[in-house]
C-alpha positions in Angstrom: 0.0 0.0 0.0 2.8 2.4 0.9 4.5 1.7 -2.4 1.3 2.4 -4.3 0.9 5.8 -2.4 4.5 6.6 -3.1 4.1 5.9 -6.8 0.8 7.7 -7.3 0.7 10.5 -4.7 1.9 13.3 -7.0 -0.5 12.3 -9.8 -3.5 12.0 -7.5 -2.8 15.1 -5.4 -2.0 17.1 -8.6 -5.3 16.0 -10.2 -7.2 16.9 -7.0 -5.5 20.3 -6.9 -6.2 20.9 -10.6 -9.9 20.0 -10.1 -10.2 22.2 -7.1 -8.6 25.1 -9.0 -11.1 24.6 -11.8 -14.1 24.5 -9.4 -12.8 27.5 -7.6 -12.5 29.6 -10.8 -15.9 28.3 -12.0 -17.5 29.3 -8.7 -16.0 32.7 -8.8 -17.1 33.1 -12.4 -20.6 32.0 -11.6 -20.8 34.3 -8.6 -19.6 37.2 -10.7 -22.0 36.9 -13.6 -25.2 35.2 -12.5 -27.2 36.7 -9.6 -29.3 33.6 -8.9 -26.2 31.4 -8.8 -24.5 34.0 -6.6 -27.3 33.9 -4.1 -27.3 30.1 -4.0 -23.5 29.9 -3.6 -23.6 32.5 -0.9 -26.3 30.6 1.0 -24.4 27.3 0.6 -21.1 28.7 1.8 -22.8 30.6 4.6 -24.5 27.4 5.8 -21.5 25.1 5.5 -18.6 27.4 6.0 -17.0 25.5 8.9 -17.3 22.1 7.1 -15.9 23.5 3.9 -13.0 25.1 5.7 -12.3 21.9 7.7 -12.2 19.7 4.7 -10.1 22.1 2.7 -7.6 22.5 5.5 -7.5 18.8 6.4 -6.9 17.8 2.7 -3.8 20.1 2.8 -2.6 18.8 6.1 -3.0 15.2 5.0 -1.4 15.9 1.6 1.6 17.5 3.3 2.0 14.6 5.7 1.7 12.1 2.8 4.5 13.9 0.9 6.9 14.1 3.9 6.1 11.0 5.9 5.1 8.4 3.2 6.6 9.6 -0.1 9.7 10.8 1.7 10.1 14.4 0.4 11.9 16.4 3.0 10.0 19.5 4.2 12.1 22.6 3.6 12.2 25.7 5.7 9.4 27.5 3.8 7.3 24.3 3.9 7.6 24.3 7.6 6.6 27.9 7.9 3.6 27.2 5.7 2.6 24.3 7.9 3.0 26.6 10.9 0.3 28.8 9.5 -1.9 25.9 8.2 -1.9 23.2 10.8 -3.4 25.3 13.7 -6.3 26.2 11.5 -7.4 22.6 11.4 -7.6 22.6 15.2 -9.3 26.0 15.4 -12.0 25.0 12.8 -12.5 21.6 14.6 -13.3 23.4 17.9 -15.4 26.0 16.0 -17.4 23.2 14.4 -18.1 21.7 17.8 -19.3 25.1 19.1 -20.9 26.2 15.9 -18.9 29.4 16.1 -18.6 30.8 12.6 -16.9 33.9 13.9 -13.7 31.9 14.0 -13.2 32.8 10.4 -11.7 36.1 11.4 -8.8 34.3 13.1 -8.0 32.2 10.0 -7.5 34.9 7.5 -4.4 36.5 9.0 -2.8 33.1 9.2 -3.9 32.4 5.6 -2.6 35.7 4.3 0.9 35.1 5.7 0.8 31.5 4.5 -0.2 32.6 1.0 2.6 35.1 0.8 5.2 32.5 1.8 3.6 29.9 -0.6 3.5 32.4 -3.5 7.1 33.4 -3.0 8.2 29.8 -3.0 6.0 29.0 -6.0 7.6 31.8 -8.0 11.1 30.5 -7.0 10.2 27.0 -8.1 8.7 28.2 -11.4 12.1 29.8 -12.2 11.4 33.5 -11.6 14.5 35.2 -10.5 13.1 37.6 -8.0 16.2 37.5 -5.9 16.9 35.1 -3.1 15.5 36.5 0.1 16.5 33.3 2.0 19.5 31.0 1.6 17.2 28.1 1.1 15.7 29.7 -2.0 19.0 30.1 -3.7 19.8 27.9 -6.7 20.0 24.3 -5.4 18.7 25.4 -2.0 16.2 23.1 -0.3 13.2 25.5 -0.9 14.0 25.8 -4.6 13.9 22.1 -5.3 10.9 21.0 -7.2 9.6 17.5 -6.1 6.2 17.8 -7.8 5.3 19.6 -11.0 2.0 18.5 -12.3 0.3 20.2 -15.3 3.3 22.5 -15.6 2.3 24.7 -12.6 1.2 22.6 -9.7 4.0 22.3 -7.2 3.8 21.6 -3.5 3.9 25.3 -2.5 1.3 26.1 -5.1 -1.0 23.5 -3.5 -0.4 25.3 -0.2 -1.1 28.6 -1.9 -4.4 27.3 -3.3 -5.7 26.3 0.1 -4.8 29.6 1.7 -6.5 31.5 -1.1 -9.6 29.3 -0.7 -9.8 30.1 3.0 -9.5 33.9 2.3 -12.1 33.7 -0.5 -14.6 31.7 1.6 -14.3 34.4 4.3 -15.1 37.1 1.8 -18.1 35.2 0.4 -19.3 34.3 3.9 -19.2 37.9 5.0 -20.7 39.2 1.7 -23.7 37.0 2.4 -23.7 37.9 6.1 -24.0 41.6 5.2 -26.9 40.9 2.9 -28.7 39.0 5.7 -28.1 41.9 8.2 -29.4 44.4 5.6 -32.6 42.4 5.2 -31.7 40.7 1.9 -31.7 37.0 1.1 
């Protein structure tokens, strides 16, 4: 079983990331152009925000652990920093689900913004953009510059992390957009 996971992890996780990116863009597009769809999406996200956040975050946590503990890719410094901003979110959302406390979203966004900045920087480095090496680990042949996964010519491990952080930020925006409508008497 472990050999099967090691052989197929990048393909499966890359495909899941690609599909999630497509769904994310499609949802944003639908929200942007169609008022009825926007209302339905807002209602769905408003109702299930904690569950959506939990599963998005847990998929990233599990994916990162599969890559480091089963596949054997060493986590670099920037990967550890991204984990530092992602892993606590799983615990926060789990407790929030138990208490049905949707206000916890406010605490997730700062963590996600910092995580997204780190992940976007590392993604740019891995895609070959020479934006200067801020850290020793991102220099040529540095641990953070090594590309272990490159699916569909853009999906790398830090881009997977970036995707999840952006999803969290976007869900907060959509949640509060609907929340404002509810408070103003709209549906």
